[in-house]
N, C-alpha and C positions, 0 to 999 in steps of 0.2 A: 944553612940559609941565614944571612945577616938580618938583623932587625931593621925594619923598614919604616919610613915615614908614611903618612896617610896617602900621599900622592904616588908612592911607589908600590902600593899594593897591586897584586895581579888579579884583575877582574876576569871572570870567565862567563858568568850569567847564563848557565845552561837552561834554567827554567824559562827565562825570557826568550829563548830560541824556539820554544813550543809555539804552535799556532796561536793567533791573537785571541781566540775564543777562550783560552785558559785564564785570561787575566784582563785587567784594564790598566793601561799605562797612565799614571797621573802622579803629580808631585804631592809630597806631604804638606800638611798645614802646620808650619812651625809654631812654637810657643813664643809668647811675648817675654822679653827679658829673661831668656833661659839661663839656668845656672847648672853647672855640672856638680851634682851631689856626690857621686862616686863613680869610679872607673875600675875595672877589674883587669889587672895586669896579667893574671893567669890566662884569662880568656883572650886577651890581646895577643899573647904569645902563640895561640893556636892559628892566627892568621899572619904571624910574622911581624906584628906591629910592635915597634919599639916602645918601651915604657915611657920615655919622655914625650912620645907623641900624644899621650893621653891628656896632657896639660896644655895643649896648644889651642889657639882660637879655632883652627880648622876642625879639630876633633869635636869641639862643642857645636860648631856650626852644622856639621854633617849629622851628628846624632841628636840634635834638637829639631831636625827636619828643615833647617833653613837653607841648606844647599845639598846637592846630590853627592853621593859617594863617587869619588873619582873613578871613572871607568864603569860605574854601575849602570843599571837599567831599572829604574824604579817602577814598581807595579803593585797592584793588589790582586790576589788570586781569587778565583771563584771556586766554590765547592758546595755540596749539599750535605744532608745528614739527618740522622735520627737524634732527637733530643728528648731525654727521659723516656725513651722507648717509642716515641711518636714521630712519624715522618714530618720533618719541618720544611722540606723543599729546599729551594736555593738559599744558601747562606753565603759564605765568603769572608774575606778579610774586611770586616766592617770598621775596624779601627787600627789596621796594621798596613804598613807599606814595606814591601821587600825592596831594600835599596840595591841589592845585587849580591853576587856570589864572589867570594875571594878565595884564591888558591893559597892554602897554608902549607906549612912544612909537611904535614901528614894527610893533606886532602883539602877538599873544598868546604867552605862554610858560607851559608847564606846569612846575610845580616838583615834583620827585620826590626823596624820601629813599631812599637805597640803604644797606641795613644796618640798617634800622629795625624788625626783628623778624619773626616768623613770620606767614604768611598762609595761607589755605586752599590756596595753590598752592606751598607750600614743599616738598612731597614729603618727602624725608628730610633736608632742610636745616634749619639752626638759625635762618635768617632774619637772620643777622648778616654784617657785612663787617669785615675786619681792617684795621688801620692801614696795613699794607703795600700792599694792593690799593687802598685808598681814596686814598692819596697818589698812586699811579700814575694812577688815573683822573682825579683832580683836575688833575694836571699835564698829562696827555695831551690832554684835550679843549681846553685852552687853547693847547697847543703846535700842535695841528692847526689851530685857528682862526688862529693867527699865520701859519701857512704858507699860509692861504687855502683850506684843505680844509673842505668842509661838515661840520659836527659838532654834537653836543650841546655844551652849555657846563657850567661848574661854578661854583656860587655860594658854597658854604661847605664847610668840612671841620671836623667836630666829633669829638673824641676822648674816650676814657674809659679807665679802668683795668679795666673789665669783661673777664674772661678769655674767650677764644674758642679752641676747639680746632680746629686744622687739622692739618698734619703735626706741629706742636708747639703749645704754648699761646701764643697771641698776644693782643693787646689789641684791643678793639672800636673802630670808628669809623663815622661816618655821613657820606657825601658827598651834597650836594644837587646834583642834576643839573637842567638846564634844557633844554627842547626845545619847539618849537612843537607837536610831537606825539610821543608814544612808541608810536604804532601801528606794527606790524611786519608783514612778510609773513606771519608765523605767526598774526597776528590774523585774517587772511582764511582761512588753512588751517583754523583752528579750526572755523569754521562750515561750510566745504565738507566737511570730514571727518565732520561730524555730520549732513550732508544737510539743512541748514536754510537754504534759499535766501532766505527772508524776512529772516533775521538777517544773512546775507551782504550782501544788498541794502541793508539799513539801514546797515551799516558802510561799504559802498562809497559810498553817497549822502552819508554824513557826511563822509568823506574828500574827496570831490569838491567838495561845497558849501563846505567849510571851507578846503580847501587847494588845490584844483585846479578852480576855477569855470570856467576856460577849456575844460574837458573837455565842458561842456554846449553849447558854441557849435557852430554848423554854418556851413559856408561858404555864401556867397551862391549861391543857385540850388539848393542841396541840400535835400532834404526831411528832416525829423527822423526819427531812428531810435532806438527806445527802448533799444537795446543799444549805440549809438554812444558814450555817455558812459563806459561801462565799458571799451570798446576803447581809447578815448582815455586813460583812466586808466592802463591797462597801458602804453601808449606813453609817457606822461609819466614813469612810474616807471622804465621801461626806459631812457629817455634819461638821467634823473638818476643812475641806478645806473651806467650806462656811464661817465658823466663822473666820478663818484666813483672808479671803478676807475682811470681814467687819472691822477687826482690821487694816489691811493695809490702807484701804481707809480712815478710821477715823483719822489716824495720818499723812496722806499725803505721805505715803511711796510707792515708785516704785521699784519693784524688778529688772527689766531690762532684765532678761533672764528667762522667765517662761517656759522653755522647760520641757518636761515630765521627763527628767532625773534630773531636779532640783526641783521636787515636792516631798516632804516628805510624806511617807505613814502614818506618825503620825500627819500630819497637822502642821508641824513646818516650820518656815522660814529657808530655806536651801540654801547654796551656794551663799554667798554674793560676787557678782562681780560688774557690773556696776549699782549698786543700787543708789537711791537718795531720800532724803527727799526734797519735793518741797519748794522752796523759793517763787518766784512769781507764783501764781496759774494759771494753764491752765488745762482745762478739759482733753485735749488731750496731756498732758505733757509726753514727752519721755525722760527718763533719760539716755538711752544707745545710745551713738553716733553711734554704729554699727547697730542699729535698724532703718534702713532707711525707712522702710514701716510703722513704728509706731505700730507694732503688739502688743507690750507690754506697750502701753501708760497707764496712770493712770486710765482713764475711761473704759479701756477694760480689766483690770485685772480680774474682776469677771467672765466675759464671757470666757476669756482664761482659767481660772481655770476650768470652766465647760467643756470646750473643752478637756482639759487634763483628766478630770474625765471620759469622754466618751472613751478616749483611754484606761484607766484603766478598765472600764467596758467591753470594747471590748476584752481585754486580759482575763478577768474572764469568758467570754462567753465560753471558752474552758472547764470550770468546771461547768457552769450553762447554760443549753441549753435553758432555758426559757428567751428569749430576752425581753419579756414584763415585767418580774419581774425586770430585770436589769434596763430597761428604767424607770420603775416606781420609782425606788430608785433615779436615776439621776434627775428625775423630782422634787424631794424634795429640790434640791439645791437652787432654786430661793427663795422659801418661807423661808428657814433657813437664807440665806444671807440677804434677805430684812428685815426680822424681827430684826436680829442682827444689821444691819446697821442703821435702824431707831432708835432702842434703843440707840445706841451709839451716833448718831447725835442729838437725842433729848436731851440726857444728856449734850452734848456739847453746845446746845442752852439754857440750863437751864430750860428745861421743866420737869414737874413731870412725865409725861407719854406721849408717842407718840400718836397723833391723826391723822386720815387720812388727815385732812385739813392742817396738818403741812408740807405735801409734798411740797406744793406751796411755803411755807416760806423758806424751805431748798433749793429748786431748784432756787429760785430767788436770794438767797445769793450766791450760787455757780456760777450762771450766772454773777452776779455783780462782784464777785472776778475774774472770768475769763476775763471779759471785761476790768477790771482795773489792772490786774496783781497783785492783792493784795497779800501780803505775807501770805501764808497758816497758819503757826504756830502763827504768831502775830495776825492775824485776829481773830482766835478763842480765844486766850488767852485774848485779850483786850475786848471781849464782856462783861466780868464781870465788866469791868471798868464803863460801862454805868450805872450800878446799884449803883455805888458809885459817881455819878455826874461827871464822866470823859469821856463823850461821845467823846470828840475831839480826844482822843488817838486812838479810833477805826476809826473814820471818816477820819483822816489824812492818813490812809493807802490806800485811794481811790482817784483817780483822780477826779471822779465825787462824790464830797462830799455830794451834795444834794441828790443824789440817795441813798448813804449810810445812810444818816440821815433818809430818808423816810423809808428805810427798817428797821432801828433800832427802829423806832417808832412802827412798826408792831410787832417786837419781844417783846418789852416791854409790849405792850398791850396783847400779847399772854401769857407772863409770869404772868401778873396780873390776868389772868383768873384762874390760879392755886391757887392763894391766899396764897402763901408761903412767909414767911418773907425774906427780901432781904439777910441777912447774910447767911441763909440756901442755897439760890439759888447760891450766890457767891461762897460759899465753895464747893458746888457740881460741879460747872463749873470749878473751878480751880483744882479740883481733876481729871478731865478728859482732860483738855486742857493744854498740857505741856508748860513750859517755855523754856526748852532746848530740842533740837533734834540735831542729828548729821548732821548738814549742811555740804555740800561739802567743803566749805572754811575752816571750823573748822578741818575737816579731813585732808585737804591739809596742814594746819599749823602744825598739829601733824606730818605729813609725813616729812615736811621740817626739823623740829627739830630732828626727828628720824634719818635722814640722817647724822646728826652730832653726833649721839650717845646720844642725849638728849631725855629722855622719860618724861620730865616734862609736856608737853602738853597732852600726853596720860594719865598721872596721873590726871591732872585737868579734862579732859573730862570724865574719868571713874567716878570721884567723882560726877560731875554734872549729868551725864546720868543715874547713879544708882537711883537717886531720882529726875526725871525731872519735877515733878509737883510743886516742892517747890523752890521759888526764893531765891537765896543766895546772900548776900551782897558782893560786890566787884567783881562780875562776870557779870556785866551788858553787856559787849561786846559779851558774849556768847549767849545772848538772844536778841541781836539787829539785825536790818536789815543787810543783808550781804553787804560787801564792793563792790564797783564797779568792782574790778578785779575778783570777784567770778563768774561773768557772763561768763568769758572766760574759766572756768574749764570744761573740757570734760572728761567723763568717757566712756569707751568702753569695749568690751569683753576682752581686755587685762588687764582690771582693776580687 
């Protein structure tokens, strides 16, 4: 497929073909005197867009909300959901506009503006996003992609001097997000809560036919069952969500707002708000300053994901009367998550294959990290140093260096049981333990530069985060312990 100009993109707009009750068609409210702060050529390639198209006036006009996507069908979607465990009722795209869906070389991508003005679902909001949160989302989705974690992507970041009131007066921005679909668990809850099984079935059929066609397949010798596709859908989403949770836990990522309306039906990381990659490790780390009860702490993310899946299963109960069949599918979550988590953590520990006895080795390390506030990313990355005679770089991360040394002896003894050569073990560990993650202070430095119109830090971070497992000369500070001032950074739901 040849690289295309903006007007040559192939629009398909499958979500817009659903009944009108699923959305409201309306135009974005563009920014005054918009400026393109950054565009992502890697994301553009996913829709076949030529790199030189990113610098055209047409590109800025479309992704600042001033004019529609050629061939697109602009709308804001409705959904409902549970927020912090409490039923919130109808929600929806309160500050987002879906411009349309574009067919790329490997599939369709929906393009969505975030911060593009009020919609019927804005409730008390102003429909805007601020520069601070937009830079964070723009960088985070690309950082997660670099780590190999399923995620939405980011195409463009447009800024303006338009004032926006949050805790203080800030300036407005629009980030363009890309995803095969923005359908959420809450999209299903919306119709089940309204007791509209016909609309729920329409949505489920759309998701299955578009994204999970295998859910309609039956095994050889089995007779067709009209409810089987919906049971299979829940199984597929349960599996993807469990694998996503293993990914999050393995890289020390905290989402911050795991509400059901922020859970992707495709098992993607969706809606980056008060997220955080842990610096000093705490089992109960809470990255969202608004989460006073710690509902979405690091160690609770898998269980919250399962709680959210139960809400999805409850919604599908309108289509599947067999409660035990739905419950049996949800019961598969723990085994899928545990197996994936152990495989990932075993690889991070440099083990050839996970063994049941390795549970104690991992648990003891996490407890040791928690007790000492050891840096999450550096702890894992420096494990490989011990195989190169550099034990001290690992041990120095702990206040109790003796305990760290004793644990390291256990790890080295366990690795020796595998009988693999050290270079092979080191290469394997460094391939799964990143050098660079999007720490809050790095995002903050990029935000501060962006406020002056300087996208240099965004450029640098994008370069490092696209290949976070490879150390690059001259960028040592991006892989170092955070500065003291980083401890004062707070992110909240306004982020």
